[in-house]
C-alpha positions as CSV (number, residue, x, y, z in Angstrom):
1,M,-1.0,341.9,-14.4
2,D,-2.1,344.9,-12.5
3,V,-4.6,344.9,-9.7
4,V,-6.6,348.0,-8.3
5,S,-6.5,347.5,-4.3
6,F,-8.9,349.4,-2.3
7,A,-7.5,348.8,1.1
8,E,-6.0,351.7,1.7
9,V,-8.7,353.9,0.4
10,P,-11.1,355.1,3.6
11,T,-14.1,353.1,3.4
12,Q,-16.8,356.2,2.6
13,E,-14.6,357.4,-0.4
14,R,-14.1,353.9,-2.0
15,F,-16.6,354.2,-4.5
16,A,-15.6,357.6,-5.8
17,F,-12.0,356.2,-6.2
18,W,-13.7,353.2,-8.2
19,R,-15.4,355.7,-10.4
20,E,-12.6,357.6,-11.1
21,M,-10.4,354.8,-11.7
22,S,-12.7,352.8,-14.4
23,S,-12.8,355.9,-16.5
24,K,-8.8,355.7,-16.6
25,M,-8.9,352.1,-17.0
26,W,-11.0,351.8,-19.5
27,M,-13.1,354.7,-21.1
28,P,-15.0,357.6,-19.5
29,L,-18.1,356.0,-18.0
30,D,-20.5,357.0,-15.0
31,A,-21.2,354.4,-12.5
32,H,-24.0,354.2,-9.7
33,C,-24.8,351.9,-6.8
34,E,-27.5,351.9,-4.2
35,P,-26.6,354.2,-1.4
36,R,-26.0,351.2,1.4
37,L,-23.6,349.6,-1.0
38,E,-22.0,352.8,-1.5
39,S,-20.9,353.4,2.0
40,A,-19.3,350.1,2.1
41,F,-18.3,349.5,-1.5
42,Q,-15.7,346.9,-2.2
43,A,-14.4,345.6,-5.7
44,H,-11.4,343.9,-7.1
45,V,-10.1,344.7,-10.4
46,A,-7.4,342.5,-11.8
47,L,-6.3,344.0,-15.7
48,S,-4.0,341.9,-18.0
49,G,-2.6,343.4,-21.5
50,L,-3.0,340.1,-23.5
51,G,-1.0,341.6,-26.5
52,L,-3.5,343.7,-28.2
53,V,-6.2,342.7,-25.9
54,Q,-6.9,344.3,-22.3
55,A,-8.8,342.0,-20.1
56,T,-10.3,343.3,-17.2
57,L,-11.5,341.2,-14.3
58,L,-14.3,342.8,-12.2
59,T,-15.0,341.4,-8.6
60,A,-18.2,344.0,-7.4
61,P,-21.2,344.5,-5.8
62,S,-24.5,345.7,-7.8
63,L,-24.0,348.1,-9.7
64,T,-25.0,350.0,-13.1
65,I,-22.3,351.7,-15.9
66,R,-23.2,354.2,-18.5
67,R,-21.4,355.4,-21.3
68,T,-23.4,358.2,-22.6
69,P,-23.0,360.3,-25.7
70,H,-21.6,363.1,-23.7
71,L,-18.7,360.3,-22.8
72,I,-18.1,359.2,-26.0
73,R,-17.8,363.0,-27.2
74,R,-14.5,363.3,-24.7
75,S,-12.9,360.2,-25.7
76,D,-13.5,356.9,-27.9
77,P,-11.0,354.1,-28.5
78,E,-13.1,352.7,-31.2
79,T,-12.8,349.6,-29.7
80,F,-15.4,346.3,-29.3
81,F,-15.4,344.8,-26.0
82,V,-16.6,341.3,-25.4
83,T,-18.1,340.8,-21.9
84,C,-18.5,337.1,-20.2
85,T,-20.5,336.4,-16.9
86,V,-18.7,334.6,-14.7
87,R,-20.5,335.1,-11.7
88,G,-23.9,336.7,-10.7
89,H,-26.2,338.1,-13.3
90,A,-25.8,341.1,-15.8
91,I,-28.0,343.1,-18.4
92,G,-26.6,344.9,-21.2
93,E,-28.1,347.5,-23.2
94,Q,-26.8,349.0,-26.5
95,A,-28.4,350.2,-30.0
96,G,-31.8,349.7,-28.6
97,R,-31.1,346.0,-27.8
98,Q,-31.0,344.3,-24.0
99,A,-29.1,341.4,-23.0
100,D,-29.9,339.3,-19.9
101,L,-26.6,337.6,-19.2
102,R,-26.5,334.5,-16.7
103,V,-22.8,332.6,-15.9
104,G,-21.0,332.1,-19.0
105,D,-23.2,333.8,-21.5
106,L,-21.3,336.4,-24.0
107,M,-22.3,339.8,-25.2
108,L,-20.3,342.2,-27.8
109,R,-20.3,346.0,-28.1
110,N,-18.4,349.0,-29.2
111,S,-17.1,351.9,-27.3
112,S,-18.5,354.4,-30.2
113,Q,-22.2,354.0,-29.0
114,P,-24.4,354.8,-25.8
115,Y,-24.7,351.7,-23.5
116,L,-25.9,350.8,-20.2
117,T,-24.7,347.8,-18.0
118,T,-26.2,346.6,-14.9
119,F,-24.3,344.1,-12.9
120,E,-26.8,342.2,-10.3
121,S,-25.0,340.0,-7.2
122,R,-26.1,339.2,-3.6
123,G,-22.9,340.1,-2.0
124,P,-20.0,341.7,-2.4
125,A,-18.1,339.3,-3.9
126,D,-21.1,337.5,-5.8
127,G,-20.6,339.5,-8.9
128,Q,-18.1,339.1,-11.2
129,V,-17.8,339.7,-15.5
130,L,-14.4,339.3,-17.4
131,S,-14.3,342.0,-20.2
132,L,-12.4,342.2,-23.4
133,Q,-11.6,344.8,-24.8
134,F,-9.8,345.2,-28.4
135,P,-9.4,347.3,-31.7
136,R,-12.3,347.2,-34.0
137,S,-9.8,346.1,-36.9
138,L,-8.6,342.8,-35.4
139,L,-12.0,340.8,-36.1
140,P,-12.0,339.5,-39.9
141,L,-15.8,339.5,-39.7
142,P,-18.4,341.7,-41.6
143,E,-18.7,345.3,-39.9
144,R,-22.6,345.2,-40.6
145,G,-23.0,342.1,-38.8
146,L,-21.2,342.8,-35.9
147,R,-23.3,345.8,-35.6
148,E,-26.2,343.4,-35.7
149,L,-24.8,341.6,-32.6
150,N,-24.2,344.7,-30.4
151,S,-26.0,343.8,-27.1
152,V,-27.6,340.4,-28.3
153,P,-27.1,337.6,-25.7
154,I,-24.8,335.1,-26.9
155,R,-25.7,332.0,-24.7
156,G,-22.7,329.9,-23.6
157,A,-24.5,326.6,-23.4
158,R,-24.7,325.3,-26.9
159,G,-22.3,325.6,-30.2
160,M,-19.4,327.5,-30.9
161,A,-20.5,329.8,-28.1
162,A,-20.0,327.3,-25.4
163,L,-16.6,326.5,-26.5
164,A,-15.9,330.2,-26.1
165,S,-17.7,330.1,-22.9
166,Q,-15.4,327.5,-21.3
167,F,-12.1,329.0,-22.6
168,L,-13.3,332.4,-21.2
169,L,-14.1,331.3,-17.9
170,Q,-11.0,329.3,-17.7
171,L,-9.4,332.3,-18.8
172,A,-11.0,334.4,-16.0
173,R,-9.9,331.6,-13.4
174,H,-6.7,331.9,-14.1
175,L,-5.7,335.3,-15.5
176,E,-4.0,336.5,-12.2
177,E,-1.3,333.6,-12.8
178,F,-0.2,334.7,-15.9
179,S,3.4,335.5,-16.5
180,P,4.0,338.2,-19.0
181,A,5.1,335.6,-21.6
182,E,2.2,333.6,-20.8
183,A,0.0,336.6,-21.2
184,T,1.6,337.0,-24.8
185,R,0.7,333.6,-25.8
186,V,-2.7,333.7,-24.9
187,S,-3.9,337.1,-27.0
188,P,-3.9,335.3,-30.2
189,L,-5.5,332.5,-28.8
190,T,-8.5,334.6,-27.0
191,L,-8.7,337.0,-30.5
192,D,-9.2,333.3,-32.4
193,V,-12.0,332.0,-29.8
194,L,-13.7,335.5,-29.9
195,T,-13.8,335.7,-33.8
196,A,-14.9,331.9,-34.2
197,A,-17.8,332.6,-31.4
198,L,-18.8,335.5,-33.0
199,A,-18.9,334.3,-36.6
200,G,-21.1,331.0,-35.1
201,A,-23.6,334.1,-34.0
202,L,-23.8,335.6,-37.2
203,D,-23.7,332.2,-39.1
204,A,-20.7,333.5,-40.9
205,R,-18.0,330.8,-40.6
206,S,-17.0,331.1,-43.9
207,A,-15.4,334.8,-43.2
208,V,-13.2,333.1,-40.8
209,P,-9.6,331.7,-41.9
210,P,-9.3,328.2,-41.5
211,S,-6.5,328.5,-39.8
212,T,-8.3,330.9,-37.4
213,R,-10.9,328.4,-36.9
214,Q,-8.3,325.6,-36.2
215,R,-6.4,327.6,-33.3
216,A,-9.7,328.6,-32.1
217,L,-10.9,324.7,-31.6
218,L,-7.6,323.8,-30.0
219,A,-7.9,326.6,-27.6
220,Q,-11.3,325.2,-26.8
221,I,-10.1,321.9,-26.4
222,H,-7.0,323.3,-24.4
223,A,-9.6,324.6,-21.9
224,F,-12.3,321.8,-21.6
225,V,-9.1,319.6,-20.6
226,Q,-7.9,321.9,-17.8
227,A,-11.5,322.1,-16.8
228,N,-12.0,318.8,-16.5
229,L,-8.4,317.1,-15.7
230,G,-10.0,315.4,-12.4
231,D,-12.1,313.3,-14.3
232,A,-10.5,310.0,-14.8
233,D,-12.8,309.1,-18.0
234,L,-11.1,312.4,-19.7
235,T,-9.7,310.5,-22.8
236,P,-8.8,311.3,-26.3
237,A,-11.9,309.8,-27.7
238,A,-14.4,311.3,-24.9
239,I,-12.5,314.7,-25.8
240,A,-13.4,314.4,-29.9
241,A,-16.8,313.3,-28.8
242,A,-17.4,316.6,-26.8
243,H,-16.0,318.5,-29.7
244,H,-17.7,317.0,-32.5
245,I,-14.7,316.0,-34.3
246,S,-13.2,312.7,-35.1
247,L,-10.6,311.4,-32.9
248,R,-8.1,311.4,-36.3
249,Y,-8.5,315.2,-36.7
250,L,-8.2,315.7,-32.8
251,N,-4.6,313.8,-33.1
252,K,-3.9,316.1,-36.0
253,L,-4.6,319.0,-34.2
254,F,-2.4,318.2,-31.2
255,H,0.2,316.8,-33.6
256,A,0.8,319.8,-35.2
257,E,2.0,321.7,-31.7
258,G,4.3,319.0,-31.2
259,H,2.0,316.6,-28.9
260,T,0.1,313.7,-28.4
261,V,-3.1,314.0,-26.6
262,A,-2.9,311.8,-23.8
263,G,0.5,313.2,-23.2
264,W,-0.2,316.5,-23.1
265,I,-3.5,315.7,-20.7
266,R,-0.8,313.8,-18.5
267,E,1.3,316.7,-18.7
268,R,-1.5,319.1,-17.3
269,R,-2.3,316.7,-14.5
270,L,1.3,316.2,-13.2
271,K,1.7,320.2,-13.4
272,Q,-1.4,320.4,-11.2
273,C,0.2,317.5,-8.7
274,R,3.0,319.2,-8.3
275,R,1.8,322.5,-7.6
276,D,-0.8,320.7,-4.6
277,L,2.6,318.8,-3.4
278,A,4.5,322.1,-2.8
279,E,1.0,323.9,-0.9
280,P,2.0,323.9,2.8
281,H,-1.7,323.9,3.6
282,L,-2.0,320.5,1.8
283,A,1.2,318.9,3.6
284,G,-1.0,316.5,5.7
285,Y,-3.2,315.6,2.5
286,P,-2.3,311.9,1.5
287,I,-0.1,311.8,-1.7
288,N,-2.7,309.3,-3.7
289,A,-5.6,311.7,-2.9
290,I,-3.8,314.4,-4.9
291,A,-3.0,311.8,-7.6
292,A,-6.7,310.9,-7.4
293,R,-7.9,314.5,-7.7
294,W,-6.4,314.9,-10.7
295,G,-7.5,311.9,-12.7
296,F,-4.5,309.3,-11.6
297,T,-6.0,306.1,-10.5
298,S,-3.2,303.9,-10.1
299,P,-0.7,305.2,-7.8
300,A,2.2,303.2,-9.0
301,H,1.8,304.9,-12.8
302,F,1.4,308.2,-11.1
303,S,4.6,307.6,-9.0
304,Q,6.4,306.7,-12.0
305,A,5.0,309.6,-14.6
306,F,5.9,312.1,-11.7
307,R,9.8,310.9,-11.0
308,S,10.0,310.5,-15.0
309,A,8.8,314.6,-15.3
310,Y,10.3,316.0,-12.5
311,G,13.2,313.7,-11.3
312,L,12.0,312.8,-7.9
313,S,9.1,310.9,-6.4
314,P,6.3,312.7,-5.2
315,R,7.4,312.1,-1.5
316,E,11.0,313.3,-2.1
317,F,9.4,316.1,-4.0
318,R,7.1,317.0,-1.2
319,Q,9.6,316.7,1.9
320,Q,11.9,318.9,-0.8
321,C,9.5,321.7,-0.6
322,T,9.1,321.5,3.1
323,R,12.6,321.9,4.1
């Protein structure tokens, strides 16, 4: 994971620095922002190589990014990239089409055609987008259909796009936490999720191999569980219903990975509780409240499950962390 810092760059030079760095990080680009924002420009850029996928999480004020024919002639990596709006509002244009994107919406574009992107935010940290860039050859979908999707808004509120949106929003939230090994494992899941979402937008699901659809569904279920860990009513039946599959098929998906559904949920919840119990700023927070925060309704059950997983009671673990 690489993070571009602006802390040591003089305030009046930060936007020029960002423009130069963005062209080096992605591809030749031109960027503009309002003079009042340029004079006190702030941004946060996190980059992670997820195998053949380059993930970039950009937090910035309102600005406009252009890729012109001249810049394409200078250099073209011949890649696709999918943008997901995490916070704020974005507008993308390419091939004569325009996508107006709200939080969770997706947009596909390619590096070989001119495009324009406008990010709108209320403050310096209110606008955030996740961009995933990858070689065109990695998408097993019809080239013509993908061209027709350029800058078409893929709404993250319904269908396969809703599941992909949830996965990408979780990816954005945890991107800076991934170890190199975790980033490598996330890469194929990310591509499977994108393939399934784009195929759904094209109504070309038959072009997606069954194994890819299955992996994409499992990744989306994982993201759904992670986003709802604090819900005590998060049961296997609720998960199956939310993804329009049978409970039997849900169990089959997890069994193929060597897990039970309930066991995987419990493992994720315990991990979150363990993290909170190790946090110094939560030292005064009741242990039972931490357990309830992550979906454990019975203090006795939580204590037993925690000891079974980590060899210590929650209280002993917290005391060990504060020594």
